[in-house]
C-alpha positions in Angstrom: -38.4 40.6 89.9 -40.1 37.8 87.8 -41.8 35.1 89.7 -43.3 31.9 87.8 -47.0 32.1 87.1 -47.5 28.6 88.8 -45.8 30.1 92.0 -47.5 33.6 91.9 -51.1 31.3 91.5 -50.3 29.7 94.8 -49.9 33.0 96.7 -52.1 36.1 97.3 -49.3 38.4 95.8 -50.1 39.9 92.4 -48.1 42.2 89.9 -47.1 45.3 91.6 -47.3 44.0 95.1 -44.7 45.3 97.8 -42.8 42.5 99.3 -39.9 42.0 101.8 -37.2 39.6 101.0 -34.8 38.1 103.2 -31.7 35.8 102.4 -31.9 32.9 105.1 -29.2 30.5 104.2 -29.5 29.3 100.5 -33.2 30.4 99.9 -34.3 33.7 99.1 -37.6 34.2 101.1 -40.2 36.7 100.3 -43.3 37.9 101.9 -46.0 40.7 101.3 -45.0 43.7 102.9 -47.4 44.5 106.0 -49.5 47.7 105.3 -49.0 50.7 107.5 -52.1 52.5 108.0 -50.6 55.8 108.8 -48.7 55.7 105.5 -51.6 54.7 103.5 -53.6 57.7 104.9 -50.9 60.2 104.1 -51.5 59.3 100.5 -54.9 60.5 100.5 -55.0 63.8 98.6 -58.0 66.0 97.1 -57.0 64.5 93.6 -57.4 61.0 94.6 -60.4 61.3 97.1 -63.4 59.7 95.8 -67.0 61.1 96.5 -69.7 59.7 98.5 -71.7 57.3 96.5 -75.4 57.2 97.0 -76.6 53.5 97.5 -80.1 54.1 97.8 -82.5 53.5 100.6 -81.9 51.0 103.5 -82.6 47.4 102.7 -83.7 44.7 105.0 -82.6 45.5 108.6 -79.9 48.1 107.6 -80.0 51.3 109.8 -78.6 54.5 108.6 
């Protein structure tokens, strides 16, 4: 579905975002689909799991 740029600029939606639609009377209403943590975690595989990143020694009051 194409959404005019001025409309998308006023929302937090981005290209490829999952949305739910509902026809309520005349207007078509759209909202971002809420995330489902279990669904997101089920998509993690060995192929898309990133390795740990070394961020160096603690800085300031950081505790590791």
